[in-house]
VEXDREN-2710 file (C-alpha; in Angstrom, 1 decimal):
% VEXDREN-2710
k/r/px/py/pz
1/MET/0.0/0.0/0.0
2/SER/1.4/3.4/-0.9
3/ALA/1.4/6.3/1.4
4/HIS/-1.3/7.8/-0.7
5/SER/-3.5/4.7/-0.2
6/THR/-3.2/5.0/3.6
7/THR/-3.3/8.6/4.4
8/GLY/-4.7/10.1/1.2
9/THR/-8.0/8.3/1.4
10/MET/-8.2/9.2/5.1
11/SER/-7.5/12.9/4.6
12/GLU/-10.0/13.1/1.8
13/MET/-12.7/12.1/4.3
14/SER/-13.3/15.3/6.2
15/ALA/-14.1/15.3/9.9
16/VAL/-17.5/16.6/9.1
17/ARG/-18.2/13.8/6.7
18/ARG/-16.9/11.3/9.2
19/ASP/-19.2/12.7/11.9
20/ASP/-22.1/12.6/9.5
21/GLN/-21.4/8.9/8.9
22/ALA/-21.2/8.2/12.6
23/ARG/-24.6/10.0/13.2
24/LEU/-26.0/7.9/10.3
25/ILE/-24.9/4.7/11.9
26/MET/-26.4/5.7/15.3
27/ALA/-29.7/6.6/13.5
28/ARG/-29.7/3.2/11.8
29/CYS/-29.1/1.5/15.1
30/ASP/-32.3/3.2/16.2
31/GLU/-34.1/2.2/13.1
32/LEU/-33.1/-1.5/13.4
33/ALA/-34.3/-1.4/17.1
34/SER/-37.8/-0.7/15.9
35/HIS/-37.9/-4.2/14.2
36/SER/-38.7/-6.4/17.2
37/SER/-41.0/-9.3/18.1
38/MET/-41.1/-7.9/21.7
39/ASP/-43.3/-5.2/23.0
40/GLY/-41.4/-2.5/24.8
41/GLY/-38.0/-4.1/24.0
42/ILE/-35.8/-5.5/21.3
43/GLU/-35.8/-9.1/20.2
44/ARG/-35.0/-10.5/16.8
45/VAL/-34.4/-14.2/16.2
46/TYR/-33.2/-16.3/13.3
47/LEU/-35.5/-16.9/10.3
48/SER/-38.3/-14.7/11.8
49/PRO/-40.3/-11.9/10.2
50/GLU/-38.0/-9.5/12.0
51/HIS/-35.0/-11.2/10.4
52/ALA/-36.5/-10.6/7.0
53/GLN/-37.2/-7.0/7.8
54/VAL/-33.7/-6.1/8.9
55/ASP/-32.2/-8.2/6.1
56/ALA/-34.1/-6.0/3.6
57/LEU/-32.7/-2.9/5.3
58/ALA/-29.1/-4.3/5.2
59/ALA/-29.6/-5.1/1.5
60/GLN/-30.7/-1.6/0.8
61/TRP/-27.9/0.0/2.8
62/MET/-25.2/-2.2/1.2
63/ALA/-26.5/-1.4/-2.3
64/GLU/-26.5/2.3/-1.4
65/ALA/-22.9/1.9/-0.4
66/GLY/-22.0/0.6/-3.8
67/LEU/-21.9/-3.1/-3.0
68/ALA/-23.3/-6.0/-5.0
69/THR/-25.5/-7.8/-2.5
70/TRP/-27.2/-11.1/-2.1
71/ARG/-28.6/-13.4/0.7
72/ASP/-26.5/-16.6/1.1
73/ALA/-27.8/-20.1/1.7
74/SER/-27.9/-19.7/5.5
75/GLY/-29.8/-16.4/5.5
76/SER/-26.8/-14.0/5.9
77/ARG/-26.9/-10.8/4.0
78/VAL/-23.6/-10.4/2.0
79/GLY/-22.2/-7.4/0.1
80/ARG/-19.2/-7.3/-2.1
81/LEU/-16.8/-4.6/-3.4
82/GLU/-14.4/-5.8/-6.1
83/GLY/-10.7/-5.1/-5.8
84/ASP/-8.2/-4.4/-8.5
85/ARG/-10.0/-6.8/-10.8
86/PRO/-13.1/-9.0/-10.5
87/GLY/-12.9/-12.4/-8.8
88/LEU/-10.2/-11.8/-6.3
89/PRO/-10.2/-13.4/-2.9
90/ALA/-12.0/-11.4/-0.2
91/LEU/-11.2/-9.8/3.1
92/ILE/-14.4/-10.5/5.0
93/LEU/-15.9/-8.0/7.5
94/GLY/-18.7/-9.4/9.6
95/SER/-21.0/-9.1/12.6
96/HIS/-24.6/-10.0/13.4
97/LEU/-28.1/-8.5/13.4
98/ASP/-29.9/-11.0/15.6
99/THR/-30.4/-10.2/19.3
100/VAL/-31.0/-11.7/22.8
101/PRO/-34.4/-11.0/24.4
102/ASP/-34.8/-7.5/25.7
103/ALA/-31.5/-6.5/24.0
104/GLY/-29.5/-3.4/23.5
105/ARG/-29.3/-1.8/20.1
106/TYR/-25.5/-2.1/19.5
107/ASP/-24.4/-5.7/20.2
108/GLY/-23.6/-7.0/16.7
109/ILE/-25.6/-4.3/15.0
110/LEU/-22.9/-1.6/15.4
111/GLY/-20.4/-3.9/13.7
112/VAL/-22.6/-4.5/10.7
113/LEU/-23.2/-0.8/10.2
114/LEU/-19.6/0.1/10.6
115/GLU/-18.5/-2.4/7.9
116/ILE/-21.1/-1.1/5.5
117/GLU/-19.9/2.5/5.9
118/VAL/-16.2/1.5/5.8
119/ALA/-16.9/-0.3/2.5
120/ARG/-18.7/2.8/1.2
121/ARG/-15.6/4.9/2.1
122/ILE/-13.2/2.6/0.3
123/GLY/-15.4/2.3/-2.7
124/ALA/-15.7/6.1/-3.0
125/SER/-12.0/6.7/-2.5
126/GLY/-11.0/5.9/-6.0
127/ALA/-8.2/3.6/-4.8
128/ARG/-8.6/-0.1/-5.2
129/LEU/-7.7/-2.9/-2.8
130/PRO/-5.6/-5.9/-3.9
131/PHE/-8.5/-8.1/-2.8
132/ALA/-12.2/-7.9/-2.7
133/LEU/-14.1/-6.7/0.3
134/GLU/-17.1/-8.6/1.5
135/THR/-19.5/-7.5/4.3
136/TYR/-21.5/-10.1/6.2
137/ALA/-24.6/-9.5/8.3
138/PHE/-24.9/-12.8/10.1
139/HIS/-27.9/-14.1/12.1
140/GLU/-28.3/-16.6/14.9
141/GLU/-25.0/-15.6/16.5
142/GLU/-26.8/-15.5/19.9
143/GLY/-28.5/-18.9/19.7
144/VAL/-31.8/-17.7/21.1
145/ARG/-34.3/-19.5/18.9
146/PHE/-32.8/-22.9/18.4
147/GLY/-30.3/-23.0/21.2
148/ALA/-27.2/-23.3/18.9
149/THR/-25.0/-20.3/18.4
150/LEU/-23.0/-19.0/15.4
151/LEU/-25.1/-20.8/12.8
152/CYS/-24.6/-18.5/9.9
153/SER/-20.9/-17.9/10.5
154/ARG/-20.5/-21.7/10.8
155/ALA/-22.2/-22.1/7.5
156/LEU/-19.7/-19.6/6.0
157/ALA/-16.8/-21.6/7.5
158/GLY/-18.1/-24.9/6.2
159/THR/-18.6/-26.4/9.6
160/TRP/-22.4/-26.7/9.5
161/ASN/-23.4/-30.0/11.2
162/ASP/-26.4/-31.8/9.7
163/ASP/-27.5/-32.7/13.2
164/LEU/-28.6/-29.1/13.6
165/TRP/-31.6/-29.9/11.4
166/GLN/-33.1/-31.8/14.3
167/LEU/-33.2/-28.7/16.5
168/HIS/-36.6/-27.2/17.4
169/ASP/-37.6/-23.9/18.8
170/ALA/-39.9/-23.3/21.8
171/GLN/-43.0/-23.6/19.6
172/GLY/-41.9/-27.0/18.2
173/VAL/-40.8/-25.6/14.8
174/SER/-37.8/-27.5/13.5
175/LEU/-34.8/-25.7/12.0
176/ARG/-35.4/-27.4/8.7
177/GLN/-39.0/-26.2/8.7
178/ALA/-38.0/-22.7/9.6
179/PHE/-35.5/-22.7/6.7
180/SER/-38.2/-23.6/4.3
181/ASP/-40.8/-21.2/5.7
182/PHE/-38.2/-18.4/5.3
183/GLY/-37.6/-19.3/1.6
184/LEU/-34.3/-21.0/2.1
185/CYS/-33.5/-24.5/0.9
186/PRO/-31.9/-26.8/3.6
187/GLU/-30.3/-29.0/0.9
188/ARG/-28.3/-26.0/-0.4
189/ILE/-26.8/-25.0/3.0
190/GLY/-23.4/-26.1/1.7
191/GLU/-23.4/-23.3/-0.8
192/ALA/-22.9/-20.7/2.0
193/ALA/-19.4/-22.1/2.6
194/LYS/-16.3/-20.4/1.3
195/LYS/-13.1/-22.2/0.3
196/PRO/-9.9/-21.1/2.1
197/ALA/-8.5/-19.9/-1.2
198/GLU/-11.4/-17.5/-1.6
199/VAL/-10.7/-15.6/1.7
200/ILE/-7.6/-13.7/2.9
201/GLY/-8.9/-13.0/6.4
202/TYR/-11.7/-11.8/8.6
203/LEU/-12.2/-8.6/10.6
204/GLU/-15.0/-7.9/13.1
205/ALA/-15.9/-4.7/14.9
206/HIS/-17.9/-5.1/18.1
207/ILE/-18.8/-3.3/21.3
208/GLU/-16.5/-4.5/24.1
209/GLN/-19.3/-5.8/26.4
210/GLY/-17.0/-5.0/29.3
211/PRO/-15.7/-2.0/31.2
212/ALA/-12.0/-2.1/30.5
213/LEU/-11.8/0.5/27.7
214/GLU/-14.0/3.0/29.6
215/ALA/-12.0/2.5/32.7
216/ALA/-8.8/3.3/30.7
217/GLY/-10.4/6.3/29.0
218/LEU/-9.9/4.7/25.6
219/PRO/-12.4/4.5/22.7
220/LEU/-11.0/1.4/21.0
221/GLY/-9.0/-1.7/21.7
222/VAL/-7.4/-4.7/19.9
223/VAL/-8.7/-8.2/20.7
224/THR/-6.0/-10.8/21.3
225/SER/-8.2/-13.9/21.7
226/ILE/-11.8/-15.0/22.2
227/ALA/-12.7/-17.1/25.2
228/GLY/-14.0/-20.6/24.5
229/ALA/-17.0/-21.5/26.6
230/ARG/-18.2/-24.7/28.2
231/ARG/-21.9/-24.8/29.4
232/PHE/-23.5/-27.4/31.6
233/GLU/-26.8/-28.3/32.9
234/ILE/-26.4/-29.5/36.5
235/THR/-29.0/-31.6/38.2
236/ILE/-28.9/-32.3/42.0
237/THR/-31.4/-34.7/43.3
238/GLY/-32.5/-35.2/46.9
239/GLU/-35.8/-36.2/48.3
240/ALA/-39.1/-34.2/48.3
241/ARG/-40.7/-34.4/51.7
242/HIS/-43.1/-32.4/53.9
243/ALA/-41.3/-29.3/55.1
244/GLY/-43.1/-29.3/58.5
245/GLY/-42.7/-32.9/59.3
246/THR/-39.1/-33.6/58.2
247/PRO/-36.4/-32.8/60.8
248/TYR/-33.1/-31.4/59.6
249/PRO/-31.1/-34.6/60.1
250/ARG/-33.6/-36.5/57.8
251/ARG/-33.6/-33.9/55.0
252/ARG/-31.9/-34.4/51.6
253/ASP/-32.6/-30.8/50.4
254/ALA/-31.6/-30.5/46.7
255/LEU/-31.9/-26.7/46.8
256/VAL/-29.6/-26.2/49.8
257/GLY/-27.0/-28.5/48.1
258/ALA/-27.4/-26.4/44.9
259/ALA/-27.0/-23.2/46.8
260/GLU/-23.7/-24.5/48.3
261/ALA/-22.7/-25.6/44.8
262/VAL/-23.4/-22.1/43.3
263/ALA/-21.4/-20.4/46.0
264/ALA/-18.5/-22.8/45.2
265/VAL/-18.8/-21.8/41.5
266/GLU/-18.2/-18.1/42.4
267/ARG/-15.4/-18.9/44.9
268/ILE/-13.5/-21.1/42.5
269/GLY/-14.1/-18.8/39.6
270/GLN/-12.5/-15.9/41.5
271/GLN/-9.6/-18.0/42.8
272/GLN/-8.8/-19.3/39.3
273/ASP/-9.4/-16.0/37.5
274/VAL/-11.9/-17.5/35.2
275/ILE/-15.5/-16.5/34.5
276/ALA/-18.0/-18.9/36.0
277/THR/-21.7/-18.0/36.0
278/VAL/-24.9/-19.6/37.1
279/GLY/-27.7/-17.9/35.2
280/GLN/-30.6/-20.3/35.7
281/LEU/-32.0/-22.3/38.6
282/ARG/-35.1/-24.4/38.7
283/VAL/-36.5/-26.2/41.7
284/GLU/-39.0/-29.1/41.9
285/PRO/-41.6/-29.6/43.1
286/GLY/-41.4/-25.8/43.9
287/ALA/-44.0/-25.6/46.6
288/VAL/-43.5/-23.4/49.7
289/ASN/-44.0/-26.2/52.1
290/ILE/-42.1/-29.0/50.4
291/VAL/-38.4/-29.8/50.9
292/PRO/-37.0/-29.5/47.3
293/GLY/-36.4/-32.8/45.7
294/GLU/-34.6/-31.6/42.7
295/ALA/-32.6/-28.5/41.7
296/VAL/-31.4/-27.9/38.1
297/PHE/-29.0/-25.1/37.3
298/SER/-26.8/-23.8/34.5
299/LEU/-23.1/-23.2/34.5
300/ASP/-21.3/-21.0/31.9
301/LEU/-17.5/-21.3/32.2
302/ARG/-15.0/-19.4/30.2
303/ALA/-11.4/-18.2/30.4
304/GLU/-8.6/-16.6/28.5
305/THR/-7.3/-20.1/27.6
306/ASP/-9.1/-23.5/27.3
307/GLU/-6.5/-24.9/29.7
308/ALA/-7.4/-22.4/32.4
309/ARG/-11.1/-23.0/31.9
310/ASP/-10.8/-26.8/32.0
311/ARG/-8.6/-26.7/35.2
312/ALA/-11.4/-24.6/36.9
313/TRP/-14.0/-27.1/35.7
314/ASP/-12.1/-30.0/37.3
315/LEU/-12.1/-28.1/40.6
316/ILE/-15.7/-27.2/40.4
317/HIS/-16.7/-30.8/39.5
318/GLU/-14.8/-32.1/42.5
319/GLU/-16.5/-29.6/44.8
320/PHE/-19.9/-30.6/43.4
321/GLU/-19.2/-34.3/44.1
322/ALA/-18.0/-33.5/47.6
323/ILE/-21.1/-31.5/48.4
324/CYS/-23.5/-34.2/47.2
325/ARG/-21.7/-36.9/49.1
326/ARG/-21.8/-34.9/52.3
327/ARG/-25.5/-34.2/51.9
328/GLY/-26.7/-37.5/50.6
329/LEU/-27.6/-36.1/47.2
330/THR/-27.0/-37.4/43.6
331/LEU/-25.3/-35.4/40.9
332/ASP/-26.0/-35.5/37.2
333/ILE/-23.9/-33.4/34.7
334/ASN/-24.9/-32.7/31.1
335/GLN/-22.5/-30.6/29.0
336/ILE/-24.7/-28.8/26.5
337/HIS/-22.1/-26.6/24.7
338/GLN/-18.3/-26.5/24.1
339/ALA/-16.4/-24.0/22.0
340/HIS/-12.7/-23.8/21.8
341/GLY/-11.0/-20.5/22.4
342/VAL/-9.6/-18.6/19.4
343/GLY/-6.4/-16.6/19.1
344/CYS/-6.4/-13.6/16.8
345/ALA/-3.8/-13.5/14.0
346/PRO/-0.8/-11.4/14.8
347/ALA/-0.6/-9.6/11.4
348/LEU/-4.3/-8.7/11.6
349/MET/-4.0/-7.6/15.2
350/ASP/-1.1/-5.4/14.2
351/ALA/-3.2/-3.9/11.3
352/ILE/-6.0/-3.1/13.7
353/GLY/-3.5/-1.6/16.2
354/ALA/-2.0/0.6/13.5
355/GLY/-5.5/1.7/12.5
356/ILE/-6.3/2.7/16.0
357/THR/-3.1/4.6/16.4
358/GLN/-3.7/6.5/13.2
359/ALA/-7.3/7.2/14.0
360/THR/-6.6/8.4/17.6
361/ALA/-3.2/10.0/17.1
362/ALA/-2.2/8.1/20.2
363/THR/1.4/8.1/21.5
364/GLU/0.9/4.9/23.4
365/PRO/0.2/1.5/21.9
366/PRO/-3.5/0.6/21.8
367/MET/-4.9/-1.5/24.6
368/ARG/-5.0/-5.3/23.9
369/MET/-7.5/-7.5/25.6
370/TRP/-9.1/-10.9/25.4
371/SER/-12.8/-11.2/24.7
372/ARG/-14.8/-12.8/27.4
373/ALA/-17.8/-13.0/25.1
374/GLY/-18.2/-15.2/22.1
375/HIS/-18.4/-13.8/18.6
376/ASP/-18.9/-14.9/15.0
377/ALA/-15.1/-14.6/14.6
378/MET/-14.8/-17.9/16.6
379/ALA/-16.6/-19.8/13.9
380/VAL/-14.9/-18.0/11.0
381/ALA/-11.5/-19.0/12.5
382/ASP/-12.1/-22.5/11.1
383/LEU/-11.9/-20.9/7.6
384/CYS/-9.3/-18.2/7.9
385/GLU/-7.3/-15.9/10.2
386/VAL/-9.4/-13.5/12.2
387/ALA/-9.0/-10.4/14.3
388/MET/-11.4/-8.0/16.1
389/LEU/-11.7/-4.3/17.0
390/PHE/-13.5/-3.4/20.2
391/VAL/-15.5/-0.2/20.7
392/ARG/-16.1/1.2/24.1
393/CYS/-19.5/0.8/25.6
394/HIS/-20.8/2.6/28.7
395/ASP/-20.1/0.8/32.0
396/GLY/-19.6/-2.4/30.0
397/ILE/-23.3/-3.0/29.9
398/SER/-24.5/-5.3/27.1
399/HIS/-27.4/-7.8/26.5
400/ALA/-29.6/-5.2/28.2
401/PRO/-31.6/-2.1/27.2
402/ASP/-29.1/0.2/28.8
403/GLU/-26.4/-0.7/26.2
404/SER/-24.8/2.5/25.1
405/VAL/-22.0/3.9/22.9
406/LEU/-20.8/7.4/22.1
407/THR/-21.2/8.9/18.6
408/GLU/-17.7/10.2/18.7
409/ASP/-16.4/6.7/19.4
410/VAL/-18.2/5.4/16.4
411/ALA/-16.6/8.2/14.3
412/VAL/-13.1/7.1/15.5
413/ALA/-13.9/3.5/14.9
414/LEU/-14.8/4.3/11.3
415/ASP/-11.4/5.8/10.8
416/ALA/-9.6/3.0/12.6
417/TYR/-11.5/0.3/10.7
418/GLU/-10.7/1.8/7.3
419/ALA/-7.1/2.4/8.2
420/ALA/-6.8/-1.2/9.4
421/ILE/-8.1/-2.5/6.0
422/TRP/-5.5/-0.4/4.1
423/GLN/-2.8/-1.8/6.5
424/VAL/-4.0/-5.3/5.6
425/ALA/-3.7/-4.4/1.9
426/GLU/-0.2/-3.2/2.4
427/HIS/0.8/-6.4/4.1
428/TYR/-1.0/-8.5/1.5
429/ARG/0.8/-6.7/-1.4
430/ARG/4.2/-7.2/0.2
431/ARG/3.4/-10.9/0.7
432/GLN/2.3/-11.2/-2.9
433/GLY/5.5/-9.5/-4.0
434/ALA/3.7/-6.7/-5.7
END
């Protein structure tokens, strides 16, 4: 990449124009928030009417940005800007438009809108990249409807598992039926996959979903790795008996055992410096005057490395067994999800870091951090090298209506994202010997 390609395109984009783009992105986040299946809040799930509505908007905005656009076989919206010549491998920019229930308006959504506006900038610059640029608006990153995460990005990476067709939503609709109802063909899902030779890398912009950037007074950060999670359903079984007639020595109280287990999860998580969360708890029979006979709770476990996460699980598992032995309870463990952690590619991280430095005129290296949340980049890593740009969010709040970002941070993120792409282009040209 020549000096003109890096700084010339950036200088041609005035601060006023950049700020206009940032305000446009914020307004579009608000517009997307109006497409929801939930009264008084935001919820959009995979292959729903709301999915179709925001897909249509993404198609419109990608086309307006000068991109050729289509919907792939998984339901993702894709845009493409050609490089020096048609048919070149692509640098993929991606994020997601689906949400959790009662969501904020920036998780995933901000990344999709940033990639569209960055592609618009590059297309309007007059300079051409040595590769194509593709923008992806994924769905079912969150796993809300069918309980399986990263479905569209897994389809892109070619790791779709046909067992997924057996999944059903809460209404009993199978994934296969939902595909057909949406106008997609289950038998063509393989067409969503890219070949490694068709891709040079993947970049994703996302809100941090944590407080580190705000605490440091920084708008942007470089992601070093993405935590792999293990999720369990834990069942502790005792004996349901009359609360009034059963003395303490005779009780096998499943809820008291579960409460002790939950406290152990927090203690071990803190001691081992991993993230261990119990987010669900169900008690049976659930009557006020019955000693609980069964307690079922979730465990979400994640860490900077898979090794640290798995060491913590071994300790937690041992503690669960000890609690149940001591209290005369039985323990059943069902692992319902496992995802390996993903390290970001050094060259792509360096490109994002250089982009942040250029956009912020910082004299110190940008903050580097590991992502405690999962992202589409985890699935795409099975296809190609990945890296991520984090954008500050207020108080680290995410997956909640109070999710918030600053317009000025969005403006800086636009500059950094574009500069990172030109840095990737420079590295790619050198590697190709051009």
